[in-house]
N, C-alpha and C positions, 0 to 999 in steps of 0.2 A: 504494500500500500504506500503510495507516494505521500510525502508530507506537504504541509502548507507551502506553496511556492513563493509567493511574494505579494506585497501590497502594490497596487497601481495608483498613480496619481489621479486626481479628479479629472475624469474624462468629459463629463457633461456639464460641469459647473455646479452640480447639485450633490452628487453622490461620489464618494471615493470607493471605487470598486475593489473587491478582493477576489483573487483567483485561487481556486482550490483545484486539486487534481487527485483523482483516485482511479487507479487501474485504467489509465489513458482516457478518462473522462474529465472534461474541464467544465467547471461551473464558474461563471462570473457573477458574484453575489454582492448585492448592495448591503450597506451597513444598517439600513432600515427597511421595513417592508411597506412601501408606499401604497396608499389606497388608490386604485385606478381613478382617473379623472378624464375629462375631455382632452387633456393634453397628453394622455397616455395612448400611444398608437394601438395598444391592445384593447382599449376601452370600447371599440366598435366591432370587435372581431365576431364573426358569425360563420356558421357552416356555409359552404358553397351551394348556391341555388342550382339545381339541375347539373351536377358535376358531370364532366365528360368522362366516359369510360376509357377512352384512348386519347392520346395527345393529338389535338387538331390545331395545326399552326394558325395563329391569329384568332382563335376562338376560345382560348383558355382564360381562366380567371386572371392569370398572371399578365395577360395582354390588356386587361381592363383596369387592374388595380395595382398600386404600388406594393411591392413585396417587402415585408418588414425586414429590418437588418438581421443578418445572421443566416439568411436563407437565399438560395439561388433560384433562378427560373426553373432549373431542372428539378430542384426540391419541390417547388410549388406545383409544378405540373404533375409530378409523381404523387404528391399528396392529393391532388384533385382526383386522379384516377383511383386512388385508394378510397377516397370518400364515396365515389360511385360504387365501388365494390362493396363497401360497408352498407350501402343502401340497397344492395341486391341487384345492381345494374353493372356489375364488373365485367371487364373483358377477360379473355382467356389469359391465364398466368398472373392476373392481378387479384389479390384477395386481402381481406382483413380478418384476423382471428376472431371467432365469435367471442363476444363480451368485451371487445376492444373498440377504441374510437380513434379517429385521426382528426387532427386540427390543422387545417390549412394555414400557412404554407409548410408545415413541418411534416415530413414523410415518415412519421413514427407512430407506432401504436401505443396507446395508453389503456391499460386493461384493469378489469376487476375492481377490487376495493380501492386501488390507487386511482383509477379513473373516477370512481364515485367521490373520493375525497377532493380530487382536482376540480371536478365539476361543482362540488359544493362551495369551493373557494371562488369560483368564477371562471375556471378554465384559463384560457389565454388572457382573459380580462383581469386576472388576479395578479398579485405581486410576483408570482412564479413565471409569468409569461409563457412561452411556448416550450414543448418538449424538445429535447435534444438527443434522446436515446429511445429505443424500444424498452420494454420492461426487461430488467436484468435480474438474474438470480444472485443473491449474496453468497459470500464464501462459505457460509454455514449450510448452504444447499436447502435452506428452509425459507428464509425471508426473501422479499423482492424489493426492488426499488426502480423508480423512473427518475431520470434527471431532467430538469427544466432549466431555462436560461438563468434563473435566479436561485436555483437550489433544487434538492431532490425531495421526493416523498418516499418514505420507507414504510414497508408493511411486514408484519409477522403475525402468525395466527393468534397469539395471546395478547398482542398489544395494539392491533389495528393499523391503520394507515395514517401517517402524520408527516407533514413537512418539517425538515430541519434545515434552517437557513442562516446565513450571515454569521454573526459571532457565535451563535449556538452551534452551528456546524463546525466552526474552528475549534471550539472547546471540546466538542464530541470527538472530533478528529484527533486532537491531542491525546485523548483517553482511549483510543483504539476503536472508534466507531462501535458497531453492534457487537464486535468480538471483545471489546474491553469490558471493564467492570460495570459500566453504566447500562449496557445492554441496549435494547431498542427503545425508541420514544413511545410513550404511552399517552401523551397529550400533544396538542398543538401548543404554541406559546400562550401563556396566561399572564394577564396584568399582575404586577406585584407592587409593593409599597414604593412611594416616592418616585413614580414614573418608571420603575424597573419592570422587568419581565422574567418569567421563569418557564422552564419546560421540564416535564417529568419524564423519567426513563424507568426501565425495569428495576434498577437498583440505586437510584439516586435522582438528582436533579441538576440542571444547569440554570444559574441565575445571571441575568444581565443587568448592568446599571452603568450609565455614563460610558457606553461604547466598549465595555469589557465584560466578558462572560466567563464564569468559572463553575466547576463541578463540585457538588457537596453530596455526601452520602453516608450511610451507615451510622455508627455511634456518634460520629462528629456531627452529623446533621441532627440526630436526636437531641444532642446537648444544645446545639444552636437553636433548635425549635423551642427548647425549654426557656431560652433567654429571649424569645420573641422573634426569632429568625431575622429577616432583613429589617423588620420594624423595631427590633430591640437595640440595646446599647452597642452590640457588636457590629451592627450594620451588615452590608453586603460582603460576600467573599471577595478577597483580593488575590487569591491564588486557587489553583486546583488542590486537591488532596495530595500531599507530598509524603514520601517515605522517610523514615528515620531508622538508623541502624540499631539503636538500643531497644531491646524488647520488641523488635519488629514494629516500631511505632509509626504513627501517621499524624499529620497535622494539616490544618487549613488556616491561612491568614484571613483576617477580616478587617474592615475599615477601622474598627475599634479595638482590635486585639487579635487573639488567636485561640484555637481549640486544639489541644494535644490529646492523643489517645495512644495507649499501649496495651499489650496483652496483660501487663501486671497492674497498671494504675487506672485503667478505664479512661473515659473522656472527661476533660476539665477545661473550662475556659480560663484564659489569662488576659486580663484587661491590658490595654496598651501601656499604661504607666509601669505596671509590674513587669510586663513582657520586655520592656526596654532594659530594665535593670538585669533581669534574669538572663536575657540573651547576651548581654555584655559580659556575663560570667560563664558562658559556655552552654547555655540552654540545658537540655536534658542530659547532655554528656558532661556537664560541668559540675561545680561543687554542690549544687542544690538538688540535682536529679529532676525527675518529672514532677509536675504538679499532682497533688493528691486531693486537693479541694479546688473549687472555683475561687476567683478573687472575691473577697468579702470586705465589708466595712467593719472595723474593729468596734465591738460594743463599748460604748462610753468613751471611745477615743476619737473625738470629733476631728474629721479631716484625715484620718489614717485609713489607708487600704492595706489589706494583708492577704497573703496566700501561703498555704502550707505546701511544702514540697517533700520529697522522699527523705531528705536529710534534715532540713530545717525550715525556717519561715522567712519570707521577705515581707517587710512592712514599708509603706511609702506614704509620706505626708502630702496630702493634696487638699488645701482648704476648699470648702464647699461654698 
């Protein structure tokens, strides 16, 4: 699986496009999912009226209409003959798989549950725009995906069909796509606190805020949820879950601190002021060891924050 290739400079004056590549497929993905408008060339897309079953020079839809960017006249004419085949008027040698649909000018089939999800979003009128592949089988030989100009839709039997795009796709890619610990998407993007967004997966979630997206899962997410998740004092994640050598530990950074987990000490939050001191002394591998409590305010000690670690305690004075 290829890695994230590169960020491109702003090409249209509005969106800075991001290019992703997987198994020789390229997706040019916008950092936001715009709502179609009259300025969107896809906003008036519809099926071809009375599509020609064979290519008739001068009589094709491509001879009457401008072909959207990314497709050639050859693509458009092939798509039109496929539309005719899908309507039951196909010529010999041209067919569309039952349960699939073609969207002019893209000569690709979109099928089954992925087709249903795509149509529910608005098809080519949606932020995904047009398909750029036929339906593909994922490396697990179970799930399916179709790639569109602005991102893919993934499907698996237990999780359904959902688009994964933009920074969510980049974070999912970093963590191994569906073969990684997150697994398949189980929801579309969902609004979150303070203008953010989240997307659920089989074994965790990806949260986006201010143009960065990171994965959170397991006991670390459970602890974060206890503190109010993105709406709590820790705020949004600022890193993916990262490994630690001691006790096979893991941690996530957040805007207001961090959560550390290990097989010995479980998951505990460390507020930013304590984390700064603790990390200056070697973090979990240093003199204090892992946290064994969350950060807490010392009873009766106005302005003092404290946290217990494996070896001792760190207290920090912060006037309220």
